[in-house]
N, C-alpha and C positions, 0 to 999 in steps of 0.2 A: 653119630660116629663121624668122623671128620673125614676130608675130603681128602681122597688119593692123591697123592705127588704127582702121579705118574700120570692121572686124569688134568689137574690142573695145569700139568706140562702141555699134553697134547690138545687143554684149548688156546692158552696161547700161542700156539703154532697154524690156528685157522686161520683163513681168510677174511673179511667185513662179510661176507657173504653163509659164508659156512657157519658163523659167529649169529649172526641174526635166524640161521635157521634152528643154533641151540637154545637161543633166547625161545623162539615159540614154541619147541615143545614145554624147557621149563614152564613157560608161561600157562600151556596148554594141560599141566603138572597141577599148578598151583588152581589152576581151576577147579578141576579135577576134585580137588580137597577141599572146595569151595573158600578159598583165600585172594581173593578180587579186589580189594582193595587198597590197591597199588595202583588200580587201574579205572581207576573212577574219579574224574576231575568238577565238583558244581562249578558252577559258573552263575549268578542270578540264581535265573527261571532254566536256566540251560545247564544239561547233566553231560558230561562227554566222558565216554566209555573207549577204552582200549579192548578189540576184539581181534579173534582170528575167524575167518570163515572159510565154509567149504566152499568148492568150486561145483558141486557133483559131475565133476568128469570121473565117469568110471578108471578110465586110464590113470588116471592122473595119479604120479606114487609123490606129490611133493604136497599133498592137502596135510591140516590146514595153513592159508593162504594169507599173508599179514603181518603183526597187528597191524590194525588199519583204525584209526580215530572216526568213529560215527558221535555226531550230537544228539539228544534226548529230548525235546520238548513239547508240551501239552498244545494243542491246539483247536481251540473245540470241546476241554473236554477227551479227544481223543490224544493218545501217545506214538507220536510220529517220531521218526527218524530222520537223517542224512547223514550219509556218506562223508567226512570232511578228508580222509589224506593219511598216509603213512606221520605226518609231522599236522601238531596242534596247530591252527593258526598264530603269528607275532604276534596278534594285537589279544588273542585270548591269553597264551603266554605270558606278555605284557603285563595284563591286567592280574595274573594270579599270583605273580612276582609281587606286585605293589599290595595287594590285600598280604603274604606273607610280613 
């Protein structure tokens, strides 16, 4: 199925905020069908993963929020995670660019 020209035109008219909301929605759709390959980056013993999160507030109309990067690593046999933010750190991006 090809994308409708009207849809493409409407997407081009969106501002940055609404484009990010569309991106979050599309990533959620991809996640629901099990396609997460583009959202995981491995750098040594740390895996960086792009995730959306739910805030848990019953009145929230913008859930899920994000996407946000999280770092996953092993600490004494336990899997730990750490919030990174909306962007990967510059040193991680640089090391990934060097490896490519």
